[in-house]
C-alpha positions as CSV (number, residue, x, y, z in Angstrom):
1,M,0.0,0.0,0.0
2,N,1.3,3.4,-0.9
3,C,0.6,5.9,1.8
4,R,2.4,8.8,0.3
5,L,-0.1,11.6,-0.2
6,P,0.4,14.1,-3.0
7,L,0.2,17.8,-2.2
8,R,-1.9,19.6,-4.8
9,G,-1.4,23.2,-6.0
10,N,-4.4,25.5,-6.3
11,G,-3.3,27.6,-9.2
12,L,-3.8,30.9,-7.4
13,S,-1.2,33.6,-6.8
14,F,0.2,34.1,-3.4
15,S,-1.4,37.6,-3.1
16,S,-4.9,36.4,-4.1
17,V,-4.7,33.6,-1.4
18,L,-3.7,36.2,1.2
19,L,-6.9,38.1,0.6
20,M,-9.1,35.1,1.2
21,K,-10.8,34.2,4.5
22,I,-9.4,31.1,6.1
23,A,-11.7,28.3,7.1
24,Y,-11.2,24.9,8.8
25,G,-13.3,21.8,8.4
26,G,-13.6,18.1,8.9
27,V,-14.1,15.0,6.8
28,V,-15.6,12.4,9.2
29,I,-15.3,8.7,8.3
30,N,-16.7,6.1,10.6
31,Q,-15.4,2.5,11.3
32,E,-17.5,1.1,8.5
33,G,-15.8,3.5,6.1
34,K,-18.8,5.7,5.5
35,V,-18.2,9.5,5.2
36,L,-20.4,12.2,6.6
37,L,-21.9,14.8,4.1
38,R,-24.1,17.8,4.7
39,K,-26.6,19.6,2.5
40,P,-26.4,23.3,3.3
41,W,-29.6,25.5,3.5
42,G,-29.8,28.4,1.1
43,T,-28.9,26.6,-2.0
44,P,-32.2,26.8,-3.9
45,G,-32.1,25.0,-7.2
46,L,-28.6,23.7,-6.6
47,T,-27.8,20.1,-5.6
48,L,-25.0,20.4,-3.1
49,W,-23.5,17.9,-0.7
50,T,-20.3,18.9,1.0
51,F,-18.2,18.8,4.2
52,A,-18.6,21.0,7.3
53,K,-16.2,24.0,7.6
54,G,-16.2,27.5,8.9
55,K,-14.1,30.5,10.1
56,P,-12.3,30.4,13.4
57,E,-13.5,32.4,16.4
58,P,-10.9,34.7,18.1
59,G,-8.2,32.6,19.8
60,E,-9.5,29.3,18.4
61,T,-7.1,26.8,17.0
62,M,-7.5,25.2,13.6
63,E,-8.5,21.9,15.1
64,A,-10.9,23.4,17.6
65,T,-12.6,25.4,14.7
66,A,-12.9,22.2,12.6
67,L,-14.4,20.2,15.5
68,R,-16.8,23.0,16.4
69,E,-18.0,23.4,12.8
70,V,-18.5,19.7,12.4
71,L,-20.6,19.5,15.6
72,E,-22.6,22.6,14.7
73,E,-23.3,21.8,11.1
74,T,-23.8,18.0,11.4
75,G,-24.6,17.2,15.1
76,I,-21.7,14.8,15.2
77,E,-19.1,15.2,17.9
78,A,-15.8,14.0,16.5
79,R,-12.1,13.7,17.2
80,V,-9.2,14.7,14.9
81,L,-7.2,11.8,13.5
82,K,-4.8,13.7,11.1
83,R,-4.6,16.9,9.1
84,I,-5.5,16.3,5.4
85,P,-2.6,17.5,3.3
86,G,-3.2,20.5,1.0
87,E,-5.3,23.6,1.0
88,Y,-8.6,23.8,-0.7
89,V,-9.5,27.1,-2.4
90,G,-13.0,28.2,-3.1
91,N,-14.4,31.5,-4.4
92,E,-14.3,33.2,-1.0
93,S,-12.1,31.1,1.3
94,Q,-9.1,28.9,1.6
95,S,-9.9,25.9,3.6
96,E,-7.9,23.3,5.5
97,Y,-9.4,20.0,6.6
98,F,-8.9,17.3,9.2
99,L,-9.7,13.7,8.9
100,M,-12.0,12.9,11.9
101,A,-13.7,9.9,13.5
102,P,-17.1,10.2,15.0
103,V,-17.5,10.1,18.8
104,R,-21.1,10.8,19.4
105,D,-24.2,11.8,17.5
106,H,-26.1,14.7,19.2
107,G,-29.0,14.2,16.9
108,K,-29.4,17.8,15.7
109,F,-27.6,20.3,13.7
110,D,-27.8,24.1,13.2
111,Q,-29.9,26.1,10.8
112,E,-27.0,26.2,8.2
113,T,-27.7,22.6,7.4
114,E,-30.7,21.1,5.7
115,A,-29.7,17.4,6.0
116,V,-26.8,15.1,6.8
117,V,-26.1,11.6,5.5
118,W,-23.6,8.8,6.1
119,A,-22.5,7.6,2.6
120,T,-20.2,5.0,1.2
121,R,-17.4,6.3,-0.8
122,A,-19.2,5.5,-4.1
123,E,-22.4,7.1,-2.8
124,A,-20.4,10.2,-1.7
125,E,-18.8,10.5,-5.1
126,E,-22.2,10.3,-6.7
127,L,-23.8,12.9,-4.4
128,I,-20.8,15.3,-4.7
129,S,-20.8,14.8,-8.5
130,L,-24.3,16.4,-8.6
131,T,-22.9,19.7,-7.4
132,A,-23.7,22.4,-10.0
133,K,-20.6,24.6,-9.4
134,D,-17.6,23.1,-11.1
135,A,-14.9,24.4,-8.8
136,R,-16.8,23.3,-5.6
137,R,-17.5,19.8,-7.1
138,V,-13.8,19.3,-8.1
139,R,-12.6,20.6,-4.7
140,D,-14.9,18.2,-2.8
141,L,-14.1,15.2,-4.9
142,Q,-10.4,15.9,-4.5
143,L,-10.9,16.3,-0.8
144,L,-12.8,13.0,-0.6
145,D,-10.0,11.2,-2.4
146,E,-7.4,12.7,-0.1
147,A,-9.4,11.8,3.0
148,Y,-9.9,8.2,2.0
149,A,-6.2,7.9,1.0
150,L,-5.2,9.1,4.5
151,F,-7.9,7.0,6.2
152,N,-6.6,3.9,4.4
153,C,-3.1,4.6,5.7
154,L,-4.2,4.6,9.4
155,P,-3.4,1.5,11.4
156,G,-6.4,-0.9,11.7
157,P,-9.2,-1.8,9.2
158,T,-9.3,0.0,5.9
159,V,-12.0,0.2,3.2
């Protein structure tokens, strides 16, 4: 098994990245190898399944931000396993993500989320592929690949 993860470039200039907001998020994969996706509110007419992320609060670490956003937007309390290599650039923010394992389901999520789903890798690829915005779809599919590559390099069962 090759556990060397490629770092991907984002094609943006250094100055344009400096002007972006920084966000942190999590890709949660359970012991069965299913990944947690969320459908945000406020995307009328768009099919969009993505990962929880958000901006840090003052004094908050990257990991704490990612854990808080996952809990708020999915209702899942998680723990960080590893940082997923690379930075993922969207239209308004540059995001960094952490691979996470679920700890507890609190059963409710905030008003930013319409629905959550645990999906197999193939189901997740299918749901993310429905995303209308090309850049977001490509980013999330790349992130999904990187998360599973990292997950499969962890000690223990792999999928």
